[in-house]
C-alpha positions as CSV (number, residue, x, y, z in Angstrom):
1,T,-79.5,-29.5,24.7
2,Y,-80.3,-32.2,22.2
3,R,-77.6,-34.8,21.7
4,P,-77.6,-37.2,18.7
5,P,-77.6,-40.9,19.4
6,E,-74.3,-42.8,19.7
7,A,-73.0,-44.0,16.4
8,Q,-73.5,-47.7,15.8
9,T,-70.3,-49.7,15.3
10,T,-69.6,-52.9,13.4
11,A,-66.5,-54.9,12.6
12,D,-67.4,-54.9,8.9
13,V,-67.2,-51.6,7.0
14,P,-70.0,-51.5,4.4
15,V,-68.7,-50.5,1.0
16,G,-71.2,-49.2,-1.6
17,D,-71.2,-48.4,-5.2
18,L,-70.3,-44.9,-6.5
19,G,-73.1,-43.3,-8.4
20,S,-73.2,-39.5,-8.8
21,G,-73.8,-36.3,-6.7
22,S,-70.2,-35.5,-5.9
23,D,-66.9,-34.5,-7.5
24,Y,-65.9,-38.2,-8.0
25,T,-68.4,-38.5,-10.9
26,V,-66.1,-37.2,-13.6
27,F,-63.0,-38.9,-12.3
28,L,-64.5,-42.5,-12.1
29,Q,-67.2,-42.6,-14.6
30,H,-65.7,-40.5,-17.4
31,L,-61.9,-40.6,-16.9
32,G,-61.5,-44.0,-15.1
33,V,-59.7,-42.7,-12.1
34,P,-60.2,-44.9,-9.0
35,S,-62.2,-42.8,-6.5
36,T,-63.7,-43.0,-3.0
37,D,-66.4,-41.4,-0.9
38,I,-66.8,-41.7,2.8
39,G,-69.7,-40.6,5.0
40,S,-71.9,-41.2,8.0
41,T,-75.5,-42.0,7.3
42,G,-78.8,-41.8,9.2
43,P,-82.3,-40.2,8.9
44,Y,-82.4,-36.5,9.8
45,G,-85.6,-35.2,8.1
46,V,-84.5,-31.8,6.8
47,Y,-82.5,-32.8,3.7
48,H,-82.8,-30.1,1.0
49,S,-85.4,-28.2,3.0
50,A,-85.4,-24.6,4.3
51,F,-84.2,-26.0,7.6
52,D,-81.2,-27.7,6.1
53,N,-78.7,-25.0,7.3
54,F,-75.9,-24.3,9.8
55,N,-78.2,-23.4,12.6
56,W,-80.1,-26.7,12.5
57,F,-76.8,-28.6,12.2
58,K,-75.3,-26.8,15.2
59,K,-78.3,-27.3,17.4
60,F,-79.6,-30.7,16.4
61,G,-77.4,-32.4,13.9
62,D,-74.0,-32.6,15.5
63,P,-73.6,-29.9,18.2
64,D,-70.1,-30.9,19.1
65,F,-69.0,-31.5,15.5
66,T,-68.1,-35.0,16.5
67,Y,-68.8,-36.6,13.1
68,E,-67.0,-33.8,11.3
69,Q,-63.9,-34.6,13.2
70,E,-64.4,-38.3,12.6
71,M,-64.6,-37.7,8.8
72,A,-61.5,-35.6,8.8
73,R,-59.6,-38.2,10.7
74,V,-60.8,-41.1,8.5
75,Y,-60.0,-39.2,5.3
76,G,-56.7,-38.1,6.7
77,L,-55.8,-41.8,7.4
78,E,-56.9,-42.7,3.9
79,V,-54.7,-40.0,2.4
80,L,-51.7,-41.1,4.4
81,R,-52.3,-44.7,3.5
82,M,-52.3,-43.8,-0.2
83,A,-49.4,-41.3,0.0
84,D,-47.2,-43.6,2.1
85,S,-47.7,-46.8,0.1
86,D,-44.8,-47.7,-2.2
87,V,-47.3,-49.8,-4.2
88,L,-50.9,-48.5,-4.7
89,P,-53.2,-50.6,-2.5
90,Y,-55.7,-51.5,-5.2
91,D,-57.3,-54.9,-4.9
92,Y,-58.3,-56.1,-8.4
93,E,-58.9,-59.6,-7.2
94,E,-61.7,-58.5,-4.9
95,Y,-62.9,-56.2,-7.6
96,G,-63.2,-59.2,-9.9
97,K,-65.2,-61.1,-7.4
98,E,-67.6,-58.2,-7.1
99,I,-68.0,-57.9,-10.8
100,A,-68.7,-61.7,-11.1
101,A,-71.5,-61.3,-8.6
102,Y,-72.9,-58.4,-10.6
103,I,-72.9,-60.5,-13.7
104,D,-74.5,-63.4,-12.0
105,A,-77.3,-61.2,-10.6
106,A,-77.9,-59.6,-14.0
107,K,-78.1,-63.1,-15.6
108,K,-80.8,-64.2,-13.2
109,K,-82.7,-60.9,-13.8
110,A,-82.5,-61.5,-17.6
111,E,-83.7,-65.0,-17.3
112,T,-86.7,-63.8,-15.3
113,K,-87.3,-61.0,-17.9
114,F,-86.7,-62.8,-21.1
115,G,-87.1,-66.5,-20.5
116,N,-85.9,-68.5,-23.5
117,R,-84.8,-65.3,-25.2
118,T,-82.1,-64.6,-22.6
119,P,-78.8,-63.7,-24.2
120,N,-75.7,-65.8,-23.4
121,F,-73.7,-64.4,-20.5
122,T,-70.8,-66.8,-20.9
123,T,-68.4,-64.3,-22.5
124,A,-68.9,-61.8,-19.6
125,T,-68.7,-64.5,-17.0
126,E,-65.4,-65.8,-18.4
127,A,-64.0,-62.3,-18.8
128,A,-64.8,-61.6,-15.1
129,R,-63.0,-64.8,-14.2
130,H,-59.9,-63.9,-16.2
131,F,-60.0,-60.4,-14.7
132,Q,-60.1,-61.9,-11.2
133,E,-57.3,-64.3,-11.9
134,A,-55.2,-61.4,-13.3
135,G,-56.0,-59.5,-10.1
136,S,-54.8,-62.4,-8.0
137,K,-51.5,-62.6,-9.9
138,I,-50.8,-58.9,-9.6
139,A,-51.8,-58.9,-5.9
140,D,-49.0,-61.4,-5.3
141,K,-46.6,-59.0,-7.1
142,Q,-47.9,-56.1,-5.0
143,R,-47.0,-58.0,-1.8
144,K,-43.6,-59.3,-2.9
145,L,-42.3,-56.3,-4.9
146,R,-38.6,-55.7,-4.3
147,V,-37.7,-53.3,-7.0
148,N,-38.8,-49.8,-8.1
149,P,-42.6,-49.8,-8.0
150,T,-43.1,-47.2,-10.7
151,N,-44.0,-49.6,-13.5
152,L,-46.3,-51.6,-11.2
153,N,-48.2,-48.5,-10.1
154,Q,-48.6,-47.4,-13.7
155,T,-50.2,-50.8,-14.5
156,L,-52.5,-50.6,-11.5
157,R,-53.7,-47.1,-12.6
158,K,-54.1,-48.2,-16.3
159,A,-56.3,-51.2,-15.4
160,E,-59.2,-49.0,-14.2
161,R,-59.0,-46.9,-17.3
162,A,-59.2,-50.0,-19.4
163,L,-62.7,-50.5,-18.0
164,L,-63.9,-47.4,-19.9
165,I,-66.2,-47.9,-22.9
166,P,-64.8,-45.9,-25.8
167,D,-68.3,-45.0,-27.1
168,G,-69.9,-44.6,-23.7
169,L,-73.2,-46.0,-22.5
170,P,-76.2,-46.2,-24.8
171,D,-78.0,-42.8,-25.1
172,R,-75.7,-41.2,-22.5
173,T,-72.2,-41.4,-23.9
174,W,-70.6,-39.1,-21.4
175,Y,-70.7,-42.0,-18.9
176,R,-68.0,-44.4,-20.0
177,H,-67.4,-46.8,-17.1
178,A,-68.4,-50.4,-17.8
179,I,-69.0,-51.2,-14.1
180,Y,-70.5,-48.2,-12.4
181,A,-72.8,-45.3,-13.4
182,P,-75.6,-43.4,-11.8
183,G,-78.9,-45.0,-12.9
184,R,-81.0,-43.3,-15.5
185,Y,-83.9,-43.2,-13.1
186,T,-82.2,-43.6,-9.7
187,G,-81.0,-40.1,-9.1
188,Y,-77.6,-40.2,-7.4
189,A,-77.7,-44.0,-6.8
190,A,-75.4,-46.3,-8.8
191,V,-76.3,-49.0,-11.2
192,V,-73.7,-51.7,-11.6
193,I,-72.7,-53.0,-15.1
194,P,-75.1,-50.3,-16.3
195,G,-75.1,-51.1,-20.0
196,V,-76.3,-54.7,-19.3
197,N,-78.7,-53.9,-16.5
198,E,-80.4,-51.0,-18.2
199,A,-80.9,-53.0,-21.4
200,I,-82.6,-55.7,-19.3
201,D,-84.8,-53.1,-17.6
202,K,-85.8,-51.8,-21.1
203,G,-86.9,-55.3,-22.0
204,N,-84.5,-55.3,-25.0
205,P,-82.7,-58.7,-25.3
206,E,-80.8,-57.7,-28.4
207,Q,-79.3,-54.7,-26.7
208,T,-78.6,-56.8,-23.7
209,G,-76.5,-59.2,-25.8
210,Q,-74.7,-56.3,-27.3
211,Q,-73.9,-54.8,-23.9
212,I,-72.7,-58.2,-22.6
213,A,-70.2,-58.2,-25.4
214,V,-69.1,-54.6,-24.5
215,L,-68.7,-55.5,-20.9
216,A,-66.7,-58.6,-21.7
217,A,-64.4,-56.6,-24.0
218,A,-63.8,-54.0,-21.2
219,L,-62.9,-56.8,-18.7
220,D,-60.6,-58.5,-21.2
221,R,-58.8,-55.1,-21.8
222,A,-58.3,-54.6,-18.0
223,A,-57.1,-58.2,-17.5
224,K,-54.7,-57.8,-20.4
225,V,-53.3,-54.6,-18.7
226,L,-52.8,-56.5,-15.4
227,N,-51.2,-59.5,-17.1
228,G,-48.9,-57.3,-19.1
229,Y,-46.9,-56.3,-16.1
230,R,-43.5,-57.9,-16.0
């Protein structure tokens, strides 16, 4: 009987960007609800083919259903972690660092694409810094909270919603999240700071500048929400 190879282990858990292809799409990218997806990866050759069925899975994919048990346990632990936390374990400081890296990468791409016509990224860079600083301050309050956490949890939830763009992304207004969206031409795969990156890809410096301002405004709104907690 075929047995799949042993799973590779690493001390670092890779974290990717949510695009589309699952139920989280509407929650994160339209409603601004923090979302997660967990899975095992690896080539298996029958994806979306006539052989992608239960019989193949039972014989070749995971005969002992080891990975299915693993996913149930991991998801179960995550649910318990969220349910048992007095304060929601959202890390907006790390989120801010990630966004700053996205902006830096987009700036370099724009400089390559536009040369001396590159729009100014300063407003977005500064907004990301302010968001990260606000995340750092509220992280300290998350660790030291000694009173009813209801107001703090409400603030943590509202911060993600503040990253929504009221008018949505250009030409596809249903997608409203300023940081993540499935790419226009990438299938399920995500594009980060999509308004900015897709304007660069289109070769449109004017729209890029407009989307930089939209991104900066979203980050400023989210930072204001975090800083508003007392």
